[in-house]
C-alpha distance (Angstrom), angle and dihedral (degrees) to the residues before:
residue distance angle dihedral
X1 . . .
X2 3.77 . .
X3 3.76 123.5 .
X4 3.81 94.4 -126.7
X5 3.86 130.6 130.3
X6 3.94 108.3 -121.4
X7 3.78 89.2 -151.4
X8 3.78 107.3 49.3
X9 3.84 100.5 8.7
X10 3.85 94.5 -121.4
X11 3.84 111.6 166.4
X12 3.76 145.5 163.8
X13 3.79 113.4 -58.6
X14 3.84 130.7 -174.7
X15 3.75 131.2 -126.8
X16 3.82 144.5 145.4
X17 3.79 134.6 -86.1
X18 3.81 106.5 -144.7
X19 3.80 125.3 -146.1
X20 3.80 112.8 -150.3
X21 3.79 135.9 -165.5
X22 3.79 132.7 -172.1
X23 3.77 139.6 40.2
X24 3.89 118.4 -66.6
X25 3.78 117.7 -111.5
X26 3.83 88.5 -119.8
X27 3.89 89.5 64.8
X28 3.86 93.6 44.8
X29 3.71 102.9 -89.0
X30 3.77 134.4 121.2
X31 3.95 91.9 -104.9
X32 3.71 139.7 -90.9
X33 3.77 120.0 -63.2
X34 3.83 124.2 -155.9
X35 3.82 110.0 -126.8
X36 3.82 99.1 173.3
X37 3.73 146.6 12.5
X38 3.80 122.5 -154.8
X39 3.88 120.9 -173.0
X40 3.83 112.5 -124.2
X41 3.87 137.9 169.4
X42 3.86 127.3 -117.7
X43 3.80 105.9 -148.6
X44 3.85 121.3 -166.0
X45 3.83 120.1 -132.1
X46 3.78 99.2 -104.7
X47 3.85 119.5 -178.2
X48 3.75 130.1 -173.9
X49 3.79 113.1 -129.6
X50 3.78 140.0 163.2
X51 3.78 109.1 -114.3
X52 3.81 138.2 -178.9
X53 3.81 105.2 -118.0
X54 3.83 118.5 175.4
X55 3.76 91.3 -23.1
X56 3.81 96.9 -50.8
X57 3.79 129.2 97.6
X58 3.76 115.0 -119.5
X59 3.79 138.9 169.1
X60 3.78 109.5 -120.3
X61 3.75 138.2 173.1
X62 3.74 110.2 -124.2
X63 3.85 134.1 171.1
X64 3.85 116.4 -118.2
X65 3.77 88.6 -119.0
X66 3.81 91.9 64.0
X67 3.84 90.3 40.7
X68 3.95 92.8 56.4
X69 3.81 89.3 43.5
X70 3.77 89.4 60.0
X71 3.82 95.9 -126.1
X72 3.79 91.2 147.7
X73 3.87 135.4 36.0
X74 3.76 113.1 -116.8
X75 3.78 118.7 -136.9
X76 3.78 114.8 -133.1
């Protein structure tokens, strides 16, 4: 099963973790240098919940951002 929000479509994205060395110019140095790039994943906070959708109760995968915004009605 995919890690995708069924409301907004938010899903896992990829990026980099940067290793830096040096003293920032702001603190009197010559600037930060990037010494390494490591690939990583940014995963959204996806939860499974029972929601009332068009009058029927369904289990959906939804991100917590949509949950807090009240985009669906939670079934108690």
